[in-house]
N, C-alpha and C positions, 0 to 999 in steps of 0.2 A: 795153432798160430794162424792168424788171418793174413791175407795177402799184403796188408799194409805193414805188417810186422816182419814179413819175409824179405829176403834178398832176392832180386831178380837177376838171373844169369842169362845173358844174350850170347849165343854161341853159333858157330858155323855148323849147321846141321847137315851139310854135305861133306864134311870132313870126318872120315871114320875115326881117327884118333881123338878128335874133339868129342864125338858122340860117346866113345868109350869112356872118356874122362867124365862126361856128364852122368853116365850110368853109374860109375863108381861114386861120384858125389851123391847121387840120389840114394844109393845103398847105405852110405855112411853118415848122412846127415839126419838130424831129427826131422821127422815128417813135418812138412810145412815151413821149414826154415829157409828153403830155397825153391824158387820157381824158375825152371829153365824155359826159355823161349828161343825158338829158332830165329836166327838173324834174317833169314830169307822169308819169314812168314808174314802174312797179313796182320797177324796179332801184334808183332813187333812194330810194324809200320803204323798201326793205329794207336797203340799205347805209348810208343816212344818215337814220335815222328822227328824229334830233334836228334836222334841217333840214326845216322844214315846207314844204308846197307854197306857202303864202302868202309865206313868206320868199324862196323861190327864184323866185317870180313877181315879187316886188318888186325884187329885185336879183340879178345873177349871183353865184354862189358858187364860190369856188375853194378847194379843199382841198389844202394843200401836203403833200408826202411825210411831214412830221413831224406831220401832223394839224391844223395851224393852219388856221383858216377865215378867208378874206378875202371881204368882200362889196362889191358895187358898185364904186365908183371905187378902193377899196383893192385890188381884185383885178387891176385893169388893169396896174400895173407888173409883176406876177408873170407875167401872160399875155404881155406884150410881151417880157419877158426870155427867154421860151421860143422866140421867133420869130427865125429867121435874118434878119440884116440890120436887125432892129428892136430888138435887145437894148439898144442905147444909149438908145432912147426910153423903155424901161422905167425906166432909171435917172433920166432927166430927169423923167418923170411922178411919180416918188417924191420929188422935191425939195420941201422946204418952200415954200409959196407956190403952186407948180404943183400939188401934190397937193390943196391946198385949192380951187383953181379947178376941178380935175378932179372933185372931189366935187360942187360946185354944178352943173357941166355935166351930170354923170351924174344927179343928182337931178331936173334939169329934163327931160332926155332920156328916162329910163326909162319914165315914165308915158305918154309920147307915141310910144313905139317902133312901135306898130301904125300910127299916122298917118304916121310917117316911112316905114314899109314901103310904104304905099299911095302916098305922094308920090313915092318913088323907083322905083316899079313893081316892087318885090320882092314876089312873091306866093306863093311856095311854099317849103316846108321839105322837104329831102331829105338830112338830115345824119346820122341815127343810126338804128340798128336799132330803138330803142325808140319811135320816132315812130309806128310802125304801131299800137301799142297804147295810144295816148294817150287820155285822157279828153277830151271836147269842151270847148272853151274857153268859159268863162262869158261871158254876154252883157254883163255889167257892166264888162268890160275897156275901156280907152280905145281906141277905134277911130279 
């Protein structure tokens, strides 16, 4: 699958739980189906200048092959559909009612992701070549 046919996932590469989720996605998706890019990377800024760092730190961004951008909970069904054995859950999460609940859960979880990383003992990010050149995380993030 070439990059024009793959989904692009823009994620917070300084969030350990986000990195762990990206690693799981990479393990469970068909090779080439998803291209992860660190929100804080120069690659994201160059390829997707219309998606600000503030936006991609607030919520995961998924860019479909047709260019459609899905943010936060709206991205989850698309990511799940890329995963072997979890495609069915992507369809469930997209159902009316369930998608609304997913939205509120995501809105509650996202600002607390660093705290959850600490709680779960997830402490490092090793997911993408761009993580080596990241800018330092701002101290006003929720820890």
